[in-house]
PDB file of N, CA, C and O in Angstrom:
ATOM      1  N   MET A   1     122.077 185.701  10.044  1.00  0.00           N
ATOM      2  CA  MET A   1     121.790 186.364  11.900  1.00  0.00           C
ATOM      3  C   MET A   1     120.877 185.843  12.175  1.00  0.00           C
ATOM      4  O   MET A   1     119.808 186.037  11.596  1.00  0.00           O
ATOM      5  N   SER A   2     121.074 184.852  13.353  1.00  0.00           N
ATOM      6  CA  SER A   2     120.056 184.223  14.221  1.00  0.00           C
ATOM      7  C   SER A   2     119.885 184.606  15.786  1.00  0.00           C
ATOM      8  O   SER A   2     120.888 185.033  16.358  1.00  0.00           O
ATOM      9  N   ALA A   3     118.828 184.496  16.423  1.00  0.00           N
ATOM     10  CA  ALA A   3     118.515 184.858  17.723  1.00  0.00           C
ATOM     11  C   ALA A   3     118.184 183.913  18.694  1.00  0.00           C
ATOM     12  O   ALA A   3     117.982 182.794  18.222  1.00  0.00           O
ATOM     13  N   ALA A   4     118.069 184.009  19.859  1.00  0.00           N
ATOM     14  CA  ALA A   4     118.250 183.085  20.854  1.00  0.00           C
ATOM     15  C   ALA A   4     117.742 183.282  22.299  1.00  0.00           C
ATOM     16  O   ALA A   4     118.554 183.702  23.124  1.00  0.00           O
ATOM     17  N   ARG A   5     116.263 182.975  22.747  1.00  0.00           N
ATOM     18  CA  ARG A   5     116.382 183.406  24.033  1.00  0.00           C
ATOM     19  C   ARG A   5     116.478 182.494  25.076  1.00  0.00           C
ATOM     20  O   ARG A   5     115.738 181.516  24.967  1.00  0.00           O
ATOM     21  N   PHE A   6     117.351 182.559  26.281  1.00  0.00           N
ATOM     22  CA  PHE A   6     117.605 181.861  26.924  1.00  0.00           C
ATOM     23  C   PHE A   6     116.847 181.595  27.860  1.00  0.00           C
ATOM     24  O   PHE A   6     116.043 182.487  27.588  1.00  0.00           O
ATOM     25  N   LEU A   7     116.279 180.973  29.016  1.00  0.00           N
ATOM     26  CA  LEU A   7     115.840 180.694  30.525  1.00  0.00           C
ATOM     27  C   LEU A   7     116.696 179.958  31.084  1.00  0.00           C
ATOM     28  O   LEU A   7     116.565 178.765  30.812  1.00  0.00           O
ATOM     29  N   VAL A   8     117.749 180.290  31.946  1.00  0.00           N
ATOM     30  CA  VAL A   8     118.406 179.772  32.808  1.00  0.00           C
ATOM     31  C   VAL A   8     117.722 179.683  34.570  1.00  0.00           C
ATOM     32  O   VAL A   8     117.155 180.529  35.261  1.00  0.00           O
ATOM     33  N   GLY A   9     118.044 178.490  34.779  1.00  0.00           N
ATOM     34  CA  GLY A   9     117.559 178.276  36.374  1.00  0.00           C
ATOM     35  C   GLY A   9     118.445 177.677  36.988  1.00  0.00           C
ATOM     36  O   GLY A   9     119.344 177.116  36.361  1.00  0.00           O
ATOM     37  N   GLY A  10     118.386 177.655  38.622  1.00  0.00           N
ATOM     38  CA  GLY A  10     118.921 176.830  39.514  1.00  0.00           C
ATOM     39  C   GLY A  10     119.344 178.365  40.355  1.00  0.00           C
ATOM     40  O   GLY A  10     118.588 179.321  40.528  1.00  0.00           O
ATOM     41  N   LYS A  11     120.915 178.225  40.832  1.00  0.00           N
ATOM     42  CA  LYS A  11     121.268 179.361  41.954  1.00  0.00           C
ATOM     43  C   LYS A  11     121.983 179.728  40.450  1.00  0.00           C
ATOM     44  O   LYS A  11     122.852 179.213  39.745  1.00  0.00           O
ATOM     45  N   VAL A  12     121.124 180.892  40.383  1.00  0.00           N
ATOM     46  CA  VAL A  12     121.790 181.960  38.842  1.00  0.00           C
ATOM     47  C   VAL A  12     121.644 183.312  39.633  1.00  0.00           C
ATOM     48  O   VAL A  12     122.393 184.112  39.073  1.00  0.00           O
ATOM     49  N   GLN A  13     121.138 183.789  40.470  1.00  0.00           N
ATOM     50  CA  GLN A  13     120.771 184.967  40.957  1.00  0.00           C
ATOM     51  C   GLN A  13     121.859 185.442  41.845  1.00  0.00           C
ATOM     52  O   GLN A  13     122.118 184.637  42.740  1.00  0.00           O
ATOM     53  N   GLY A  14     122.533 186.473  41.844  1.00  0.00           N
ATOM     54  CA  GLY A  14     123.533 186.944  42.945  1.00  0.00           C
ATOM     55  C   GLY A  14     125.009 185.915  42.718  1.00  0.00           C
ATOM     56  O   GLY A  14     125.694 185.664  43.710  1.00  0.00           O
ATOM     57  N   VAL A  15     125.286 185.531  41.752  1.00  0.00           N
ATOM     58  CA  VAL A  15     126.646 184.605  41.726  1.00  0.00           C
ATOM     59  C   VAL A  15     126.997 185.491  40.469  1.00  0.00           C
ATOM     60  O   VAL A  15     127.405 184.840  39.507  1.00  0.00           O
ATOM     61  N   TRP A  16     126.911 186.926  40.290  1.00  0.00           N
ATOM     62  CA  TRP A  16     127.703 187.063  39.005  1.00  0.00           C
ATOM     63  C   TRP A  16     127.343 186.304  37.698  1.00  0.00           C
ATOM     64  O   TRP A  16     128.047 186.099  36.709  1.00  0.00           O
ATOM     65  N   PHE A  17     125.994 185.921  37.967  1.00  0.00           N
ATOM     66  CA  PHE A  17     125.757 185.401  36.093  1.00  0.00           C
ATOM     67  C   PHE A  17     125.591 186.519  35.019  1.00  0.00           C
ATOM     68  O   PHE A  17     126.480 186.557  34.169  1.00  0.00           O
ATOM     69  N   ARG A  18     125.100 186.965  34.975  1.00  0.00           N
ATOM     70  CA  ARG A  18     124.648 187.961  34.237  1.00  0.00           C
ATOM     71  C   ARG A  18     126.108 189.182  34.020  1.00  0.00           C
ATOM     72  O   ARG A  18     126.082 189.875  33.004  1.00  0.00           O
ATOM     73  N   ALA A  19     126.810 189.285  34.607  1.00  0.00           N
ATOM     74  CA  ALA A  19     127.952 189.888  34.028  1.00  0.00           C
ATOM     75  C   ALA A  19     128.814 189.057  33.566  1.00  0.00           C
ATOM     76  O   ALA A  19     129.515 189.693  32.779  1.00  0.00           O
ATOM     77  N   SER A  20     129.230 187.741  33.631  1.00  0.00           N
ATOM     78  CA  SER A  20     129.870 186.527  33.080  1.00  0.00           C
ATOM     79  C   SER A  20     129.135 186.454  31.853  1.00  0.00           C
ATOM     80  O   SER A  20     129.861 186.615  30.873  1.00  0.00           O
ATOM     81  N   ALA A  21     127.823 186.246  31.573  1.00  0.00           N
ATOM     82  CA  ALA A  21     127.324 185.838  30.110  1.00  0.00           C
ATOM     83  C   ALA A  21     127.226 187.015  29.496  1.00  0.00           C
ATOM     84  O   ALA A  21     126.872 186.785  28.339  1.00  0.00           O
ATOM     85  N   ARG A  22     127.403 188.557  29.734  1.00  0.00           N
ATOM     86  CA  ARG A  22     127.723 189.150  29.248  1.00  0.00           C
ATOM     87  C   ARG A  22     128.936 189.188  28.597  1.00  0.00           C
ATOM     88  O   ARG A  22     129.020 189.351  27.380  1.00  0.00           O
ATOM     89  N   ASP A  23     130.261 188.991  29.627  1.00  0.00           N
ATOM     90  CA  ASP A  23     131.662 188.503  28.915  1.00  0.00           C
ATOM     91  C   ASP A  23     131.522 187.730  28.008  1.00  0.00           C
ATOM     92  O   ASP A  23     131.957 188.144  26.934  1.00  0.00           O
ATOM     93  N   GLN A  24     130.851 186.245  28.005  1.00  0.00           N
ATOM     94  CA  GLN A  24     131.131 185.414  27.402  1.00  0.00           C
ATOM     95  C   GLN A  24     130.355 185.757  26.079  1.00  0.00           C
ATOM     96  O   GLN A  24     130.740 185.124  25.095  1.00  0.00           O
ATOM     97  N   ALA A  25     129.301 186.673  25.879  1.00  0.00           N
ATOM     98  CA  ALA A  25     128.775 187.126  25.031  1.00  0.00           C
ATOM     99  C   ALA A  25     129.629 187.763  23.829  1.00  0.00           C
ATOM    100  O   ALA A  25     129.834 187.560  22.633  1.00  0.00           O
ATOM    101  N   GLN A  26     130.090 188.847  25.073  1.00  0.00           N
ATOM    102  CA  GLN A  26     130.869 190.076  23.778  1.00  0.00           C
ATOM    103  C   GLN A  26     132.274 188.932  23.260  1.00  0.00           C
ATOM    104  O   GLN A  26     132.508 188.721  22.070  1.00  0.00           O
ATOM    105  N   ALA A  27     132.738 188.571  23.910  1.00  0.00           N
ATOM    106  CA  ALA A  27     134.317 187.541  23.569  1.00  0.00           C
ATOM    107  C   ALA A  27     133.244 187.039  22.411  1.00  0.00           C
ATOM    108  O   ALA A  27     133.593 187.774  21.487  1.00  0.00           O
ATOM    109  N   LEU A  28     132.308 186.354  21.965  1.00  0.00           N
ATOM    110  CA  LEU A  28     132.094 185.660  21.028  1.00  0.00           C
ATOM    111  C   LEU A  28     131.323 186.989  19.858  1.00  0.00           C
ATOM    112  O   LEU A  28     130.641 186.722  18.869  1.00  0.00           O
ATOM    113  N   GLY A  29     131.502 187.675  20.097  1.00  0.00           N
ATOM    114  CA  GLY A  29     130.688 188.509  19.073  1.00  0.00           C
ATOM    115  C   GLY A  29     129.106 189.079  19.303  1.00  0.00           C
ATOM    116  O   GLY A  29     128.503 190.029  18.805  1.00  0.00           O
ATOM    117  N   LEU A  30     128.773 188.182  20.164  1.00  0.00           N
ATOM    118  CA  LEU A  30     127.232 188.724  20.172  1.00  0.00           C
ATOM    119  C   LEU A  30     126.614 189.401  20.557  1.00  0.00           C
ATOM    120  O   LEU A  30     126.974 189.620  21.714  1.00  0.00           O
ATOM    121  N   ARG A  31     125.340 190.268  20.162  1.00  0.00           N
ATOM    122  CA  ARG A  31     124.515 191.252  21.299  1.00  0.00           C
ATOM    123  C   ARG A  31     123.367 190.929  21.932  1.00  0.00           C
ATOM    124  O   ARG A  31     122.931 189.814  21.642  1.00  0.00           O
ATOM    125  N   GLY A  32     122.728 191.583  22.730  1.00  0.00           N
ATOM    126  CA  GLY A  32     121.947 191.041  23.394  1.00  0.00           C
ATOM    127  C   GLY A  32     121.393 191.733  24.656  1.00  0.00           C
ATOM    128  O   GLY A  32     121.322 192.925  24.954  1.00  0.00           O
ATOM    129  N   HIS A  33     121.066 190.741  25.228  1.00  0.00           N
ATOM    130  CA  HIS A  33     121.081 191.128  26.692  1.00  0.00           C
ATOM    131  C   HIS A  33     120.572 190.423  28.161  1.00  0.00           C
ATOM    132  O   HIS A  33     119.562 189.734  28.018  1.00  0.00           O
ATOM    133  N   ALA A  34     121.042 190.477  29.369  1.00  0.00           N
ATOM    134  CA  ALA A  34     120.811 189.454  30.274  1.00  0.00           C
ATOM    135  C   ALA A  34     120.051 189.927  31.680  1.00  0.00           C
ATOM    136  O   ALA A  34     120.558 190.847  32.322  1.00  0.00           O
ATOM    137  N   ARG A  35     119.264 189.516  31.984  1.00  0.00           N
ATOM    138  CA  ARG A  35     118.448 190.000  33.014  1.00  0.00           C
ATOM    139  C   ARG A  35     117.972 188.943  33.401  1.00  0.00           C
ATOM    140  O   ARG A  35     117.681 187.872  32.869  1.00  0.00           O
ATOM    141  N   ASN A  36     117.882 189.698  35.189  1.00  0.00           N
ATOM    142  CA  ASN A  36     116.882 188.382  36.116  1.00  0.00           C
ATOM    143  C   ASN A  36     115.534 188.713  36.051  1.00  0.00           C
ATOM    144  O   ASN A  36     115.089 189.859  35.993  1.00  0.00           O
ATOM    145  N   LEU A  37     114.839 187.590  36.062  1.00  0.00           N
ATOM    146  CA  LEU A  37     113.713 187.378  36.401  1.00  0.00           C
ATOM    147  C   LEU A  37     112.827 187.448  37.951  1.00  0.00           C
ATOM    148  O   LEU A  37     113.206 187.157  39.085  1.00  0.00           O
ATOM    149  N   ALA A  38     111.881 187.815  37.589  1.00  0.00           N
ATOM    150  CA  ALA A  38     110.966 187.552  39.411  1.00  0.00           C
ATOM    151  C   ALA A  38     111.114 186.310  40.127  1.00  0.00           C
ATOM    152  O   ALA A  38     111.134 186.012  41.321  1.00  0.00           O
ATOM    153  N   ASP A  39     111.243 185.452  38.670  1.00  0.00           N
ATOM    154  CA  ASP A  39     111.018 183.945  39.623  1.00  0.00           C
ATOM    155  C   ASP A  39     112.393 183.244  39.719  1.00  0.00           C
ATOM    156  O   ASP A  39     112.529 182.020  39.704  1.00  0.00           O
ATOM    157  N   GLY A  40     113.359 184.105  39.816  1.00  0.00           N
ATOM    158  CA  GLY A  40     114.947 183.392  40.094  1.00  0.00           C
ATOM    159  C   GLY A  40     115.448 183.199  38.755  1.00  0.00           C
ATOM    160  O   GLY A  40     116.673 183.089  38.793  1.00  0.00           O
ATOM    161  N   ARG A  41     115.073 183.132  37.814  1.00  0.00           N
ATOM    162  CA  ARG A  41     115.605 182.669  36.918  1.00  0.00           C
ATOM    163  C   ARG A  41     116.494 184.011  35.599  1.00  0.00           C
ATOM    164  O   ARG A  41     116.005 185.120  35.382  1.00  0.00           O
ATOM    165  N   VAL A  42     117.584 183.580  35.041  1.00  0.00           N
ATOM    166  CA  VAL A  42     118.166 184.617  34.095  1.00  0.00           C
ATOM    167  C   VAL A  42     117.597 184.487  32.790  1.00  0.00           C
ATOM    168  O   VAL A  42     117.272 183.379  32.362  1.00  0.00           O
ATOM    169  N   GLU A  43     117.449 185.556  32.113  1.00  0.00           N
ATOM    170  CA  GLU A  43     116.716 185.227  30.950  1.00  0.00           C
ATOM    171  C   GLU A  43     117.606 186.144  30.306  1.00  0.00           C
ATOM    172  O   GLU A  43     117.727 187.328  30.621  1.00  0.00           O
ATOM    173  N   VAL A  44     118.502 185.294  28.984  1.00  0.00           N
ATOM    174  CA  VAL A  44     119.666 185.625  28.195  1.00  0.00           C
ATOM    175  C   VAL A  44     118.845 186.219  26.960  1.00  0.00           C
ATOM    176  O   VAL A  44     117.706 185.753  26.932  1.00  0.00           O
ATOM    177  N   LEU A  45     119.014 186.777  26.323  1.00  0.00           N
ATOM    178  CA  LEU A  45     119.124 187.132  24.931  1.00  0.00           C
ATOM    179  C   LEU A  45     120.291 186.989  23.612  1.00  0.00           C
ATOM    180  O   LEU A  45     121.039 187.966  23.603  1.00  0.00           O
ATOM    181  N   ALA A  46     120.539 186.159  22.707  1.00  0.00           N
ATOM    182  CA  ALA A  46     121.876 186.529  22.342  1.00  0.00           C
ATOM    183  C   ALA A  46     121.166 186.642  20.720  1.00  0.00           C
ATOM    184  O   ALA A  46     120.121 186.094  20.368  1.00  0.00           O
ATOM    185  N   VAL A  47     121.929 187.385  19.999  1.00  0.00           N
ATOM    186  CA  VAL A  47     121.640 187.561  18.435  1.00  0.00           C
ATOM    187  C   VAL A  47     123.361 187.882  17.667  1.00  0.00           C
ATOM    188  O   VAL A  47     124.239 188.735  17.802  1.00  0.00           O
ATOM    189  N   GLY A  48     123.160 186.707  16.886  1.00  0.00           N
ATOM    190  CA  GLY A  48     124.864 186.820  16.383  1.00  0.00           C
ATOM    191  C   GLY A  48     124.993 185.202  15.543  1.00  0.00           C
ATOM    192  O   GLY A  48     124.202 184.330  15.185  1.00  0.00           O
ATOM    193  N   ASP A  49     125.931 185.346  15.514  1.00  0.00           N
ATOM    194  CA  ASP A  49     126.193 183.636  14.560  1.00  0.00           C
ATOM    195  C   ASP A  49     125.869 182.702  14.865  1.00  0.00           C
ATOM    196  O   ASP A  49     125.973 182.630  16.090  1.00  0.00           O
ATOM    197  N   ASP A  50     125.323 181.442  14.260  1.00  0.00           N
ATOM    198  CA  ASP A  50     124.426 180.607  15.059  1.00  0.00           C
ATOM    199  C   ASP A  50     125.618 179.381  16.075  1.00  0.00           C
ATOM    200  O   ASP A  50     125.432 178.723  17.099  1.00  0.00           O
ATOM    201  N   ALA A  51     126.948 179.568  15.043  1.00  0.00           N
ATOM    202  CA  ALA A  51     128.311 179.197  15.953  1.00  0.00           C
ATOM    203  C   ALA A  51     128.369 179.710  17.107  1.00  0.00           C
ATOM    204  O   ALA A  51     128.612 179.018  18.096  1.00  0.00           O
ATOM    205  N   ALA A  52     128.178 180.869  17.163  1.00  0.00           N
ATOM    206  CA  ALA A  52     128.572 181.576  18.784  1.00  0.00           C
ATOM    207  C   ALA A  52     127.218 181.544  19.159  1.00  0.00           C
ATOM    208  O   ALA A  52     127.197 182.051  20.280  1.00  0.00           O
ATOM    209  N   ILE A  53     126.419 181.322  18.934  1.00  0.00           N
ATOM    210  CA  ILE A  53     124.944 181.403  20.303  1.00  0.00           C
ATOM    211  C   ILE A  53     125.012 180.158  20.706  1.00  0.00           C
ATOM    212  O   ILE A  53     124.685 180.093  21.890  1.00  0.00           O
ATOM    213  N   ASP A  54     125.397 178.740  20.082  1.00  0.00           N
ATOM    214  CA  ASP A  54     125.369 178.019  20.195  1.00  0.00           C
ATOM    215  C   ASP A  54     126.510 177.254  21.106  1.00  0.00           C
ATOM    216  O   ASP A  54     126.365 176.349  21.927  1.00  0.00           O
ATOM    217  N   GLU A  55     127.654 177.919  20.683  1.00  0.00           N
ATOM    218  CA  GLU A  55     129.180 178.049  22.013  1.00  0.00           C
ATOM    219  C   GLU A  55     128.369 179.128  23.196  1.00  0.00           C
ATOM    220  O   GLU A  55     128.957 178.919  24.258  1.00  0.00           O
ATOM    221  N   LEU A  56     127.740 179.729  23.325  1.00  0.00           N
ATOM    222  CA  LEU A  56     127.202 180.711  24.481  1.00  0.00           C
ATOM    223  C   LEU A  56     126.327 179.974  25.275  1.00  0.00           C
ATOM    224  O   LEU A  56     126.200 180.220  26.474  1.00  0.00           O
ATOM    225  N   ALA A  57     125.409 178.648  24.423  1.00  0.00           N
ATOM    226  CA  ALA A  57     124.358 177.951  25.253  1.00  0.00           C
ATOM    227  C   ALA A  57     124.667 176.833  25.851  1.00  0.00           C
ATOM    228  O   ALA A  57     124.080 176.225  26.746  1.00  0.00           O
ATOM    229  N   ALA A  58     126.119 176.497  25.007  1.00  0.00           N
ATOM    230  CA  ALA A  58     127.002 175.463  26.111  1.00  0.00           C
ATOM    231  C   ALA A  58     127.404 176.154  27.335  1.00  0.00           C
ATOM    232  O   ALA A  58     127.106 175.821  28.483  1.00  0.00           O
ATOM    233  N   TRP A  59     128.075 177.101  26.986  1.00  0.00           N
ATOM    234  CA  TRP A  59     129.039 178.136  28.226  1.00  0.00           C
ATOM    235  C   TRP A  59     126.973 178.176  29.487  1.00  0.00           C
ATOM    236  O   TRP A  59     126.957 177.652  30.601  1.00  0.00           O
ATOM    237  N   LEU A  60     126.255 178.556  29.156  1.00  0.00           N
ATOM    238  CA  LEU A  60     125.628 178.891  29.786  1.00  0.00           C
ATOM    239  C   LEU A  60     124.708 177.822  30.958  1.00  0.00           C
ATOM    240  O   LEU A  60     124.032 178.022  31.967  1.00  0.00           O
ATOM    241  N   ARG A  61     125.166 176.536  30.102  1.00  0.00           N
ATOM    242  CA  ARG A  61     124.652 175.319  31.038  1.00  0.00           C
ATOM    243  C   ARG A  61     125.762 174.896  32.239  1.00  0.00           C
ATOM    244  O   ARG A  61     125.654 174.138  33.204  1.00  0.00           O
ATOM    245  N   ILE A  62     126.470 175.422  31.927  1.00  0.00           N
ATOM    246  CA  ILE A  62     127.615 175.452  33.460  1.00  0.00           C
ATOM    247  C   ILE A  62     127.448 176.531  34.417  1.00  0.00           C
ATOM    248  O   ILE A  62     127.240 176.377  35.621  1.00  0.00           O
ATOM    249  N   GLY A  63     127.625 178.352  33.393  1.00  0.00           N
ATOM    250  CA  GLY A  63     127.768 179.329  34.022  1.00  0.00           C
ATOM    251  C   GLY A  63     129.152 179.361  35.058  1.00  0.00           C
ATOM    252  O   GLY A  63     129.858 178.392  35.338  1.00  0.00           O
ATOM    253  N   PRO A  64     129.318 180.794  35.543  1.00  0.00           N
ATOM    254  CA  PRO A  64     130.187 181.187  36.448  1.00  0.00           C
ATOM    255  C   PRO A  64     130.225 180.035  37.775  1.00  0.00           C
ATOM    256  O   PRO A  64     129.317 179.322  38.204  1.00  0.00           O
ATOM    257  N   PRO A  65     131.503 180.156  38.175  1.00  0.00           N
ATOM    258  CA  PRO A  65     132.175 179.413  39.063  1.00  0.00           C
ATOM    259  C   PRO A  65     131.047 179.220  40.030  1.00  0.00           C
ATOM    260  O   PRO A  65     130.796 178.028  40.209  1.00  0.00           O
ATOM    261  N   LEU A  66     129.974 180.415  40.995  1.00  0.00           N
ATOM    262  CA  LEU A  66     129.700 180.316  42.142  1.00  0.00           C
ATOM    263  C   LEU A  66     127.864 179.553  41.473  1.00  0.00           C
ATOM    264  O   LEU A  66     127.056 179.153  42.311  1.00  0.00           O
ATOM    265  N   ALA A  67     127.570 179.503  40.113  1.00  0.00           N
ATOM    266  CA  ALA A  67     126.035 179.270  39.741  1.00  0.00           C
ATOM    267  C   ALA A  67     125.994 177.770  39.742  1.00  0.00           C
ATOM    268  O   ALA A  67     126.990 177.075  39.548  1.00  0.00           O
ATOM    269  N   ARG A  68     124.824 177.323  39.963  1.00  0.00           N
ATOM    270  CA  ARG A  68     124.879 176.178  39.848  1.00  0.00           C
ATOM    271  C   ARG A  68     123.226 176.047  38.906  1.00  0.00           C
ATOM    272  O   ARG A  68     122.055 176.329  39.157  1.00  0.00           O
ATOM    273  N   VAL A  69     123.991 175.451  37.734  1.00  0.00           N
ATOM    274  CA  VAL A  69     122.668 175.551  36.477  1.00  0.00           C
ATOM    275  C   VAL A  69     121.598 174.103  36.826  1.00  0.00           C
ATOM    276  O   VAL A  69     122.035 172.952  36.782  1.00  0.00           O
ATOM    277  N   GLU A  70     120.594 174.345  37.062  1.00  0.00           N
ATOM    278  CA  GLU A  70     119.296 173.079  36.744  1.00  0.00           C
ATOM    279  C   GLU A  70     118.868 173.527  35.818  1.00  0.00           C
ATOM    280  O   GLU A  70     118.163 172.621  35.374  1.00  0.00           O
ATOM    281  N   GLU A  71     118.788 174.418  35.112  1.00  0.00           N
ATOM    282  CA  GLU A  71     117.681 174.573  34.068  1.00  0.00           C
ATOM    283  C   GLU A  71     117.981 175.077  32.554  1.00  0.00           C
ATOM    284  O   GLU A  71     118.481 176.193  32.699  1.00  0.00           O
ATOM    285  N   LEU A  72     117.935 174.886  31.666  1.00  0.00           N
ATOM    286  CA  LEU A  72     118.556 175.622  30.737  1.00  0.00           C
ATOM    287  C   LEU A  72     117.817 175.542  29.392  1.00  0.00           C
ATOM    288  O   LEU A  72     118.249 174.757  28.548  1.00  0.00           O
ATOM    289  N   GLU A  73     116.671 176.337  29.112  1.00  0.00           N
ATOM    290  CA  GLU A  73     115.656 175.886  28.098  1.00  0.00           C
ATOM    291  C   GLU A  73     116.092 177.126  26.581  1.00  0.00           C
ATOM    292  O   GLU A  73     116.485 178.280  26.756  1.00  0.00           O
ATOM    293  N   ARG A  74     115.931 176.632  25.547  1.00  0.00           N
ATOM    294  CA  ARG A  74     116.385 177.764  24.528  1.00  0.00           C
ATOM    295  C   ARG A  74     115.156 177.963  23.332  1.00  0.00           C
ATOM    296  O   ARG A  74     114.729 176.980  22.726  1.00  0.00           O
ATOM    297  N   PHE A  75     114.694 179.212  23.094  1.00  0.00           N
ATOM    298  CA  PHE A  75     113.674 179.460  22.252  1.00  0.00           C
ATOM    299  C   PHE A  75     114.299 180.355  21.011  1.00  0.00           C
ATOM    300  O   PHE A  75     115.349 180.998  21.017  1.00  0.00           O
ATOM    301  N   GLU A  76     113.324 180.200  19.933  1.00  0.00           N
ATOM    302  CA  GLU A  76     113.842 181.236  18.990  1.00  0.00           C
ATOM    303  C   GLU A  76     113.470 182.895  19.258  1.00  0.00           C
ATOM    304  O   GLU A  76     112.302 183.051  19.614  1.00  0.00           O
ATOM    305  N   ALA A  77     113.800 183.412  19.212  1.00  0.00           N
ATOM    306  CA  ALA A  77     113.798 184.989  19.441  1.00  0.00           C
ATOM    307  C   ALA A  77     113.804 185.776  17.481  1.00  0.00           C
ATOM    308  O   ALA A  77     113.891 185.353  16.328  1.00  0.00           O
ATOM    309  N   ASP A  78     113.652 187.081  18.200  1.00  0.00           N
ATOM    310  CA  ASP A  78     113.615 188.169  16.933  1.00  0.00           C
ATOM    311  C   ASP A  78     114.809 188.864  16.901  1.00  0.00           C
ATOM    312  O   ASP A  78     114.812 189.759  17.746  1.00  0.00           O
ATOM    313  N   ALA A  79     115.458 188.820  16.486  1.00  0.00           N
ATOM    314  CA  ALA A  79     116.881 189.384  16.253  1.00  0.00           C
ATOM    315  C   ALA A  79     116.849 190.985  16.491  1.00  0.00           C
ATOM    316  O   ALA A  79     117.700 191.739  16.964  1.00  0.00           O
ATOM    317  N   GLY A  80     115.345 191.261  15.908  1.00  0.00           N
ATOM    318  CA  GLY A  80     115.312 192.907  16.222  1.00  0.00           C
ATOM    319  C   GLY A  80     115.096 193.363  17.548  1.00  0.00           C
ATOM    320  O   GLY A  80     115.107 194.568  17.797  1.00  0.00           O
ATOM    321  N   GLU A  81     114.874 192.383  18.543  1.00  0.00           N
ATOM    322  CA  GLU A  81     114.793 192.616  20.200  1.00  0.00           C
ATOM    323  C   GLU A  81     115.716 193.317  20.885  1.00  0.00           C
ATOM    324  O   GLU A  81     115.517 194.007  21.885  1.00  0.00           O
ATOM    325  N   ALA A  82     117.304 193.013  20.005  1.00  0.00           N
ATOM    326  CA  ALA A  82     118.355 193.526  20.502  1.00  0.00           C
ATOM    327  C   ALA A  82     118.590 194.661  19.705  1.00  0.00           C
ATOM    328  O   ALA A  82     118.134 194.965  18.603  1.00  0.00           O
ATOM    329  N   HIS A  83     119.880 195.600  20.923  1.00  0.00           N
ATOM    330  CA  HIS A  83     120.432 196.456  20.615  1.00  0.00           C
ATOM    331  C   HIS A  83     121.749 196.188  20.226  1.00  0.00           C
ATOM    332  O   HIS A  83     122.081 195.008  20.111  1.00  0.00           O
ATOM    333  N   VAL A  84     122.828 197.380  19.928  1.00  0.00           N
ATOM    334  CA  VAL A  84     123.647 197.648  20.226  1.00  0.00           C
ATOM    335  C   VAL A  84     124.435 196.758  21.264  1.00  0.00           C
ATOM    336  O   VAL A  84     123.999 196.838  22.412  1.00  0.00           O
ATOM    337  N   GLY A  85     125.545 195.901  21.063  1.00  0.00           N
ATOM    338  CA  GLY A  85     126.384 195.713  22.251  1.00  0.00           C
ATOM    339  C   GLY A  85     125.303 194.506  23.117  1.00  0.00           C
ATOM    340  O   GLY A  85     124.335 193.903  22.653  1.00  0.00           O
ATOM    341  N   PHE A  86     125.886 194.445  24.497  1.00  0.00           N
ATOM    342  CA  PHE A  86     125.238 193.222  24.825  1.00  0.00           C
ATOM    343  C   PHE A  86     125.027 193.931  26.394  1.00  0.00           C
ATOM    344  O   PHE A  86     125.927 194.541  26.972  1.00  0.00           O
ATOM    345  N   SER A  87     123.872 193.751  26.857  1.00  0.00           N
ATOM    346  CA  SER A  87     123.371 195.101  27.987  1.00  0.00           C
ATOM    347  C   SER A  87     123.100 193.735  29.207  1.00  0.00           C
ATOM    348  O   SER A  87     122.920 192.526  29.063  1.00  0.00           O
ATOM    349  N   ILE A  88     123.169 194.499  30.228  1.00  0.00           N
ATOM    350  CA  ILE A  88     122.553 193.859  31.470  1.00  0.00           C
ATOM    351  C   ILE A  88     121.701 194.658  31.967  1.00  0.00           C
ATOM    352  O   ILE A  88     121.891 195.807  32.363  1.00  0.00           O
ATOM    353  N   ASP A  89     120.477 193.881  31.947  1.00  0.00           N
ATOM    354  CA  ASP A  89     119.095 194.396  32.775  1.00  0.00           C
ATOM    355  C   ASP A  89     118.505 194.486  33.884  1.00  0.00           C
ATOM    356  O   ASP A  89     117.391 195.005  33.950  1.00  0.00           O
TER     357      ASP A  89
END
């Protein structure tokens, strides 16, 4: 089991990014969370299978239709940070 933290920048708040990320993560069997940051970015924590995390990363580069992703950073994370399921904070 792996864990990754993503910071997504651009037009990513107010465009259903977190809810769409949750839907994608749940479809991939991942757990974690998505939350808005004060600086306008969205943080996504994903825990699960490496291939599923990579697939989520590819989706995060594009996001939902109203989003405009300009920046995506990926960091290793601690799998213990995620609770059951995938939440929007």
